[in-house]
C-alpha positions in Angstrom: 36.0 -17.9 33.8 32.8 -19.8 33.0 31.5 -21.5 36.0 29.2 -23.7 33.8 32.3 -25.4 32.2 33.9 -26.4 35.5 32.7 -29.5 37.4 33.7 -29.4 41.1 34.5 -32.3 43.2 34.5 -31.9 47.0 37.7 -33.5 48.1 39.5 -33.6 51.5 41.8 -30.6 51.9 43.5 -29.0 54.8 44.6 -25.4 55.4 48.3 -24.7 55.7 50.0 -21.8 57.4 49.7 -19.6 54.2 46.0 -19.9 54.1 46.0 -21.9 50.8 44.3 -25.3 50.6 46.7 -28.2 50.6 46.0 -31.3 48.6 46.0 -34.7 50.3 47.4 -37.7 48.4 47.7 -35.5 45.2 43.9 -35.4 44.7 42.5 -32.4 42.8 40.1 -30.0 44.6 38.2 -29.4 41.4 38.3 -30.0 37.6 38.3 -27.3 35.0 37.8 -28.3 31.4 38.7 -31.8 32.4 42.0 -30.8 33.9 42.7 -31.3 37.6 42.8 -28.1 39.7 45.0 -28.5 42.9 44.2 -25.1 44.4 41.4 -22.6 44.2 42.2 -19.5 42.1 42.0 -16.1 43.7 41.6 -14.1 40.5 38.0 -15.0 39.6 36.4 -12.0 37.8 32.8 -11.5 36.7 32.1 -8.4 34.6 29.6 -6.0 36.1 27.2 -6.4 33.2 27.4 -10.2 33.0 24.4 -10.7 35.3 22.3 -7.8 34.0 18.8 -8.9 32.9 16.2 -6.9 31.0 12.7 -8.0 31.9 10.9 -5.5 29.7 11.9 -3.8 26.5 10.1 -0.5 25.7 10.0 1.4 22.4 9.8 4.8 24.0 8.4 6.9 26.9 4.8 6.5 25.8 5.2 2.7 25.6 6.6 2.6 29.1 3.9 4.8 30.5 1.2 2.8 28.8 2.7 -0.4 30.2 2.6 1.0 33.8 -1.1 2.0 33.4 -2.3 -1.3 31.8 -0.2 -3.4 34.2 -2.0 -2.0 37.2 -5.4 -1.7 35.5 -5.5 2.0 36.0 -8.3 3.9 34.2 -6.5 5.7 31.4 -9.1 8.5 31.5 -8.4 9.1 35.2 -4.7 8.4 35.7 -3.4 8.5 39.3 -0.5 10.8 38.5 1.3 10.4 41.8 1.6 6.6 41.6 2.4 6.5 37.9 5.0 9.3 38.2 6.7 7.5 41.1 7.0 4.3 39.2 8.1 6.0 36.0 10.9 7.9 37.8 12.2 4.7 39.4 12.5 3.1 36.0 14.3 6.2 34.6 16.8 6.1 37.5 17.6 2.5 36.5 18.3 3.3 32.9 20.3 6.4 33.7 22.9 4.3 35.5 23.5 2.3 32.3 22.6 4.4 29.3 22.4 8.1 29.6 21.6 8.7 26.0 18.7 6.4 26.1 17.4 8.1 29.3 17.3 11.5 27.7 13.9 11.1 26.0 12.5 9.3 29.0 13.6 12.3 31.2 11.6 14.6 28.9 8.4 12.6 29.6 9.3 12.5 33.3 9.4 16.4 33.3 6.0 16.4 31.6 4.5 14.1 34.3 5.9 16.2 37.1 4.5 19.3 35.5 1.0 17.7 35.2 1.2 16.6 38.8 2.1 20.1 40.0 -0.7 21.6 37.9 -3.2 19.3 39.5 -2.1 20.4 43.0 -2.8 24.1 42.0 -6.4 25.5 42.1 -8.1 25.2 38.7 -8.4 28.2 36.5 -11.7 30.0 36.5 -13.9 29.2 33.5 -17.2 30.5 32.3 -20.3 29.4 34.2 -21.6 26.0 33.1 -18.1 24.8 31.8 -15.9 22.3 33.4 -12.3 23.3 34.1 -9.7 21.8 31.8 -8.0 18.6 33.0 -4.2 18.9 32.9 -4.1 15.2 32.0 -6.2 15.6 28.8 -3.3 16.1 26.4 -1.4 13.1 27.9 -4.5 10.9 27.7 -5.0 11.8 24.0 -1.5 10.9 23.1 -1.6 7.6 25.0 -4.9 6.6 23.3 -3.5 7.4 19.9 -0.3 5.5 20.6 -2.2 2.5 21.8 -4.3 2.5 18.6 -1.2 2.7 16.4 0.5 0.0 18.4 -2.5 -2.4 18.1 -2.8 -1.6 14.4 1.0 -2.4 13.9 0.5 -5.7 15.8 -2.4 -6.7 13.6 -0.4 -5.8 10.4 2.5 -7.8 11.7 0.3 -10.8 12.2 -0.7 -10.8 8.5 1.1 -13.2 6.2 4.1 -11.5 4.7 6.0 -12.5 1.5 9.4 -13.9 2.4 8.5 -14.6 6.0 5.3 -16.7 5.9 5.1 -17.7 2.3 7.1 -17.7 -0.9 6.1 -17.0 -4.5 5.6 -20.2 -6.4 7.7 -20.3 -9.6 7.2 -22.8 -12.4 9.7 -23.1 -15.3 8.2 -24.2 -18.6 10.5 -25.1 -21.5 9.6 -23.1 -24.6 9.1 -24.8 -27.9 12.0 -24.7 -30.3 9.6 -23.5 -33.0 9.3 -19.7 -32.9 5.8 -18.4 -32.4 5.2 -15.1 -34.2 2.9 -12.5 -32.6 -0.5 -11.8 -34.1 -0.9 -9.0 -36.6 -2.5 -5.9 -35.3 -5.5 -4.5 -37.2 -3.6 -1.2 -37.9 -0.7 -3.0 -39.5 -3.1 -4.9 -41.7 -4.8 -1.6 -42.8 -1.4 0.0 -43.6 -0.4 -3.0 -45.8 -3.8 -2.8 -47.6 -3.4 0.9 -48.3 0.1 0.3 -49.8 -1.4 -2.3 -52.1 -4.2 0.1 -53.2 -1.6 2.8 -54.0 0.3 0.4 -56.2 -2.8 -0.7 -57.9 -3.7 2.8 -58.8 -0.4 3.3 -60.6 -1.0 0.4 -63.0 -4.8 0.5 -63.4 -6.5 0.5 -66.8 -9.4 2.7 -67.7 -11.8 -0.1 -68.9 -15.4 0.0 -68.1 -16.4 -3.6 -67.6 -18.9 -5.4 -65.5 -17.7 -8.6 -63.9 -19.2 -10.8 -61.2 -16.5 -11.8 -58.7 -16.9 -14.7 -56.3 -15.4 -14.4 -52.8 -15.5 -18.3 -52.5 -13.6 -18.7 -55.7 -10.9 -16.3 -54.6 -10.7 -18.1 -51.3 -9.9 -21.3 -53.2 -7.3 -19.4 -55.3 -5.6 -18.2 -52.1 -5.6 -21.7 -50.5 -4.1 -23.2 -53.7 -1.5 -20.4 -53.7 -0.5 -21.3 -50.1 -0.3 -25.0 -50.6 3.2 -26.4 -50.4 4.7 -23.2 -49.0 5.6 -22.4 -45.4 5.0 -18.6 -45.8 3.9 -16.3 -48.5 4.3 -12.6 -48.2 1.1 -10.7 -47.9 1.7 -8.5 -50.9 2.5 -11.5 -53.2 -1.1 -12.7 -52.8 -2.4 -9.7 -54.8 -2.0 -9.0 -58.5 -2.3 -5.2 -59.1 -2.6 -5.8 -62.9 -6.1 -7.3 -62.5 -7.6 -4.1 -61.2 -9.0 -2.8 -57.9 -12.1 -5.0 -57.8 -10.0 -8.2 -57.9 -7.8 -6.8 -55.2 -10.8 -6.0 -53.0 -12.4 -9.5 -53.5 -9.0 -11.1 -52.7 -8.6 -9.1 -49.5 -12.2 -10.1 -48.5 -11.3 -13.7 -49.2 -8.3 -13.4 -46.9 -10.4 -12.0 -44.2 -12.9 -14.8 -44.5 -10.1 -17.4 -44.4 -8.7 -15.9 -41.3 -12.1 -15.7 -39.7 -12.6 -19.4 -40.4 -9.1 -20.1 -39.1 -7.9 -21.7 -42.3 -5.0 -19.3 -42.6 -2.6 -17.6 -40.1 -1.4 -14.0 -40.6 1.8 -13.3 -38.7 4.4 -10.6 -38.3 7.8 -11.1 -36.6 7.9 -7.5 -35.1 6.5 -4.0 -35.6 6.9 -2.7 -39.2 8.2 -6.1 -40.4 6.8 -7.8 -43.5 3.5 -9.6 -43.0 3.3 -13.3 -43.9 0.4 -15.6 -44.6 0.5 -19.4 -44.2 -2.0 -22.3 -44.0 -3.3 -23.0 -40.5 -2.8 -26.5 -39.2 -4.0 -28.3 -36.2 -1.0 -29.8 -34.1 -1.2 -33.5 -33.6 
């Protein structure tokens, strides 16, 4: 029964022969959830763990031992084993009454503390002249210092901003244009296409020895005229193998100059797909 939900009203009552309170003028002795209560119940039950309060939560035996040392400002390099062991065992006795499995690892540390305390009561072992005898607390102090360093490091890491806890990744959605944008042509793909054109030119070449002066600018104009009024022209269709290799070379150089001056665009939909050439335009 929750005593916070009941509002009591001290009303005049008298005791009868049976020991139960007797209501005078039908007035309730208390109210429970808004309903009148004409007699005090005798079956009030509070669970044993209802009022259990945990003041400190420790992550393990070393955490508890470090807490006892730091709380009383003990020197961790000169631990008073008697006082610390006494306080540690009192805490272990408390948790043994409620959770025996949790107390198991704490009991192991308690045994270690008792062993260190007993070793300090015994005479120290003989050592070589000029050397100090080994302190039985040395190993425990080393473990405590390492644990404290790791605990402080974890607290510092926990204070750092974390994705999902302290901040979120900004996401911006941009609508893509309806017009497809083809990827740029790789240099290797352009070289392969040029080799294929040269192979085809060698099959239809004529053995005529002539000397002809070819103008790159003139072939640039020829390519631009060929591209006018067309969306795309296949790369191979810009070359005429019947005119010979010199014309093919000049035409290819003209294409490179036009691409360098951003007058044309050379595109390819995907790897190993046909290469297309079109006039470049500046969007309005």
